C-alpha positions as CSV (number, residue, x, y, z in Angstrom):
1,X,115.5,172.2,-71.2
2,X,118.2,174.9,-71.7
3,X,118.4,176.5,-75.4
4,X,117.4,173.4,-76.5
5,X,119.8,171.1,-74.3
6,X,118.6,169.5,-71.0
7,X,120.0,171.3,-68.1
8,X,121.6,169.1,-65.3
9,X,122.2,170.4,-61.6
10,X,123.8,168.7,-59.0
11,X,121.1,170.1,-56.3
12,X,124.8,169.7,-53.4
13,X,126.4,172.3,-55.1
14,X,123.4,174.8,-55.8
15,X,123.0,174.2,-51.1
16,X,126.8,174.7,-51.0
17,X,126.9,177.9,-53.0
18,X,123.6,179.0,-51.5
19,X,124.8,178.5,-48.0
20,X,128.7,179.5,-49.1
21,X,129.6,182.6,-46.9
22,X,129.6,184.7,-50.6
23,X,127.6,187.7,-51.3
24,X,124.2,188.1,-51.6
25,X,122.8,190.4,-53.8
26,X,118.8,190.4,-52.6
27,X,117.0,189.3,-50.5
28,X,113.3,190.0,-49.4
29,X,109.4,189.5,-49.8
30,X,107.9,188.5,-53.1
31,X,104.8,187.2,-54.4
32,X,105.2,184.4,-57.4
33,X,102.0,183.5,-59.2
34,X,102.1,179.5,-59.0
35,X,102.3,177.4,-62.3
36,X,99.6,174.7,-60.6
37,X,98.3,177.4,-58.3
38,X,97.5,179.9,-60.1
39,X,97.1,182.1,-56.9
40,X,100.0,184.8,-56.0
41,X,101.9,183.2,-52.9
42,X,103.8,185.2,-51.0
43,X,107.2,183.7,-50.6
44,X,110.9,184.3,-48.9
45,X,113.5,185.5,-52.3
46,X,117.2,185.1,-51.9
47,X,119.3,186.6,-55.6
48,X,122.4,185.3,-55.3
49,X,124.4,185.7,-58.8
50,X,122.1,184.3,-61.4
51,X,120.2,182.1,-59.0
52,X,116.9,183.2,-57.1
53,X,116.0,180.9,-54.6
54,X,112.6,180.8,-52.9
55,X,111.9,179.4,-49.5
56,X,108.2,179.7,-47.5
57,X,109.9,181.6,-44.7
58,X,113.1,183.2,-44.0
59,X,114.2,181.3,-41.4
60,X,113.8,178.2,-43.6
61,X,116.9,176.2,-44.5
62,X,115.8,174.7,-47.6
63,X,114.3,176.8,-50.5
64,X,111.5,175.0,-52.0
65,X,112.4,176.3,-55.4
66,X,114.9,177.9,-57.5
67,X,115.0,180.0,-60.4
68,X,118.1,180.3,-62.8
69,X,118.4,183.8,-64.5
70,X,120.6,183.0,-67.2
71,X,119.8,184.0,-70.7
72,X,116.2,185.5,-68.7
73,X,114.5,188.8,-69.8
74,X,112.3,190.6,-67.3
75,X,109.7,192.3,-68.2
76,X,107.2,194.8,-66.1
77,X,104.0,194.9,-66.2
78,X,102.3,197.7,-68.1
79,X,99.3,198.5,-65.6
80,X,101.2,197.7,-62.4
81,X,105.1,198.7,-62.3
82,X,105.8,196.5,-59.0
83,X,104.7,193.4,-60.8
84,X,107.2,191.9,-63.4
85,X,107.7,188.4,-65.3
86,X,110.7,186.3,-66.2
87,X,111.2,185.2,-69.5
88,X,113.3,182.2,-69.8
89,X,114.9,181.2,-73.8
90,X,112.6,178.0,-73.8
91,X,109.8,179.5,-75.7
92,X,106.2,179.6,-73.2
93,X,108.6,179.3,-69.9
94,X,107.8,182.4,-67.7
95,X,107.8,183.2,-64.2
96,X,105.6,186.0,-62.7
97,X,106.4,188.1,-59.3
98,X,105.1,190.7,-57.7
99,X,106.5,193.1,-54.7
100,X,103.4,194.0,-53.9
101,X,100.0,192.7,-53.5
């Protein structure tokens, strides 16, 4: 749900956007705190537009996940300026990432 509405995503269109020759804003390793496995997992991230794709390794061709950043806010952890969380417009939804671990 996004803003009270269910968001439908066409996976084929998203992958075409990711693979297009357009500019990649940022790429690199981050540590992602899991939803089910609460430990930190090292993942390769690609930021393209308002979409953050993540992979197991840089040479992987298919992302294992994606975060749509539209309407999100970024909050840095008070005790650690390398860790930040992405808060979504849906109450209680968040993604926690760190550049160092």
